[in-house]
C-alpha positions as CSV (number, residue, x, y, z in Angstrom):
1,M,82.2,172.3,65.8
2,T,83.2,169.1,63.9
3,D,81.5,167.7,60.9
4,S,80.2,164.8,63.0
5,A,78.6,167.2,65.5
6,K,76.7,169.0,62.6
7,R,75.2,165.9,61.1
8,P,71.9,164.5,62.4
9,S,72.3,161.3,64.3
10,T,71.0,158.0,63.1
11,S,70.4,154.9,65.2
12,D,73.7,153.5,64.0
13,E,75.8,156.6,64.8
14,V,77.2,157.7,68.1
15,T,76.3,161.3,68.9
16,P,79.0,163.4,70.6
17,A,78.1,165.0,73.9
18,T,77.6,168.7,73.5
19,D,76.1,170.1,76.6
20,Q,77.8,167.7,79.0
21,G,81.3,168.3,77.8
22,S,83.8,165.8,79.1
23,A,82.2,165.6,82.6
24,H,82.0,162.0,83.8
25,M,79.3,160.5,85.9
26,G,79.4,157.7,88.4
27,R,82.1,155.1,87.5
28,G,83.6,157.0,84.6
29,L,80.9,156.7,81.9
30,N,79.9,160.0,80.3
31,P,76.2,160.7,79.7
32,V,76.4,159.7,76.0
33,Q,78.0,156.4,76.8
34,L,75.4,155.6,79.4
35,D,72.6,156.6,77.0
36,Y,73.9,154.2,74.4
37,L,74.5,151.4,76.8
38,T,70.9,151.6,78.1
39,R,69.1,151.9,74.7
40,P,67.2,149.0,73.1
41,L,69.2,146.8,70.7
42,D,68.5,147.8,67.0
43,E,66.9,144.7,65.6
44,R,68.8,145.1,62.3
45,R,72.0,144.1,64.3
46,V,70.4,140.7,65.3
47,K,71.3,137.6,63.3
48,F,69.8,134.1,63.5
49,A,71.5,130.7,63.3
50,N,70.4,127.3,64.4
51,G,67.2,128.7,66.0
52,Q,69.2,131.2,68.2
53,S,69.4,135.0,67.9
54,H,72.8,136.6,68.4
55,V,75.0,139.7,67.7
56,E,78.0,139.0,65.5
57,A,81.5,139.3,66.9
58,W,82.5,142.0,64.3
59,D,79.4,144.0,65.4
60,V,80.4,143.7,69.1
61,R,83.9,145.1,68.2
62,R,82.3,147.9,66.2
63,W,80.1,148.9,69.2
64,L,83.0,148.6,71.7
65,N,84.9,151.1,69.5
66,R,81.9,153.4,69.2
67,I,81.0,153.5,72.9
68,F,84.5,153.3,74.5
69,G,86.7,154.5,71.7
70,F,89.5,152.8,69.9
71,G,91.8,152.7,72.9
72,G,89.1,152.4,75.5
73,W,88.8,148.7,75.5
74,S,91.0,145.6,75.1
75,Y,90.8,141.9,75.4
76,A,93.1,139.0,75.9
77,T,92.4,135.3,75.1
78,D,93.9,132.1,76.5
79,M,93.3,129.2,74.1
80,V,93.4,125.5,74.9
81,L,93.3,122.7,72.3
82,V,90.6,120.3,73.5
83,R,90.6,117.7,70.8
84,E,92.1,117.1,67.3
85,I,90.4,114.2,65.5
86,E,91.7,112.8,62.2
87,I,89.0,111.2,60.1
88,T,90.7,108.6,57.9
89,P,89.7,108.3,54.3
90,Q,87.4,105.5,53.2
91,A,88.9,105.4,49.6
92,P,92.4,104.0,49.2
93,N,93.8,107.3,47.8
94,G,91.6,109.6,49.8
95,R,92.7,112.4,52.1
96,S,92.2,112.6,55.8
97,R,89.7,115.2,57.1
98,W,90.0,116.9,60.4
99,T,87.8,118.0,63.3
100,V,89.3,120.4,65.9
101,I,87.9,121.8,69.1
102,Y,89.3,124.7,71.2
103,R,88.3,126.3,74.5
104,A,88.9,130.0,74.9
105,K,89.0,132.1,78.1
106,C,88.6,135.8,77.2
107,R,89.1,138.8,79.4
108,L,87.5,142.1,78.2
109,E,88.5,145.3,79.9
110,V,86.9,148.7,79.3
111,R,88.5,152.0,80.3
112,D,87.6,155.7,80.8
113,P,89.1,158.3,78.4
114,Q,92.1,158.7,80.8
115,G,92.9,155.0,80.5
116,N,91.7,154.0,83.9
117,P,90.0,150.6,84.1
118,L,86.2,150.8,84.6
119,A,85.5,147.1,84.5
120,F,86.6,143.7,83.3
121,F,84.7,140.6,82.4
122,E,86.0,137.0,82.0
123,E,84.1,134.3,80.1
124,F,84.7,131.0,78.4
125,A,83.5,129.4,75.2
126,A,84.3,126.4,73.0
127,G,84.6,126.4,69.2
128,D,84.9,123.6,66.7
129,S,85.6,123.2,63.1
130,A,84.3,119.9,61.8
131,N,85.3,117.7,58.8
132,Q,87.9,120.0,57.3
133,P,90.2,118.9,54.5
134,A,93.2,120.9,55.8
135,L,94.4,120.6,59.4
136,G,95.6,124.2,59.5
137,D,92.1,125.5,58.4
138,A,90.5,123.3,61.0
139,H,92.6,124.8,63.8
140,D,92.2,128.4,62.5
141,N,88.4,128.2,62.2
142,A,88.0,126.5,65.6
143,M,90.2,129.0,67.4
144,K,88.4,132.0,65.8
145,T,85.0,130.5,66.7
146,A,86.0,130.0,70.4
147,E,87.6,133.4,70.7
148,S,84.6,135.2,69.1
149,Q,82.1,133.4,71.3
150,A,84.1,134.2,74.4
151,L,84.4,137.9,73.5
152,K,80.7,138.1,72.9
153,R,80.0,136.5,76.3
154,C,82.2,139.0,78.0
155,A,80.6,142.0,76.2
156,V,77.0,140.9,77.0
157,N,77.8,142.0,80.6
158,L,77.8,145.6,79.2
159,G,74.1,145.4,78.5
160,D,71.6,145.4,75.7
161,Q,73.9,146.9,72.9
162,F,75.9,143.7,73.2
163,G,73.0,141.2,73.1
164,L,72.0,140.9,76.8
165,S,68.3,141.4,75.9
166,L,68.5,138.5,73.5
167,Y,68.7,136.1,76.5
168,A,65.1,137.3,77.4
169,N,63.4,135.1,74.7
170,G,65.2,137.0,71.9
171,T,63.8,140.4,72.6
172,T,65.5,143.6,71.4
173,Q,63.8,145.7,74.0
174,A,66.0,147.2,76.7
175,V,66.2,145.0,79.7
176,V,68.6,147.1,81.7
177,Q,67.2,150.6,81.0
178,R,69.1,152.3,83.8
179,T,71.5,151.6,86.7
180,L,71.1,152.8,90.2
181,D,74.6,154.1,90.5
182,H,73.7,156.5,87.7
183,A,70.2,157.3,89.0
184,P,69.3,161.0,89.3
185,A,69.7,162.4,92.8
186,P,66.5,162.4,94.9
187,A,64.7,165.6,95.2
188,P,65.5,167.5,98.4
189,S,62.8,167.0,101.1
190,A,61.0,170.1,102.3
């Protein structure tokens, strides 16, 4: 038994399967993965900005690692520069400032422990960086914003742990709860 199997579980920790072993159900998710994907979102993971609730991109990556493993998911992003705007200085010796906008297309793929694809999701997002003194920083910030938003939009398709419930008026209560392809078998009729 490993140390992690001996410790009590907290809401922030993935508990290893003990009685189910490595048996997989349905489409390659084991019972522990399915349990975590259908739990309510811990409200401590929810952040607020501009009147909107969201889960941060680093937290999405953290939970992808916890649920699918370090090699159990990947993503690829295609980036397009939408606009680069130079804001000319008003003062004679002033420096230009920059606003940059990018659009990102992200593809998130999750895999079973054998490396077989389970599902992929593609989403788009735009990101900007406004009024920056350095052109390089403006590009960097806008690209990271677009990529993070697109990844989060992909991950939300995996359910409440990735912010799906937040689309239901900001609730952290589970909106998925279960899936029919993982439903218990009906009782035999007499």
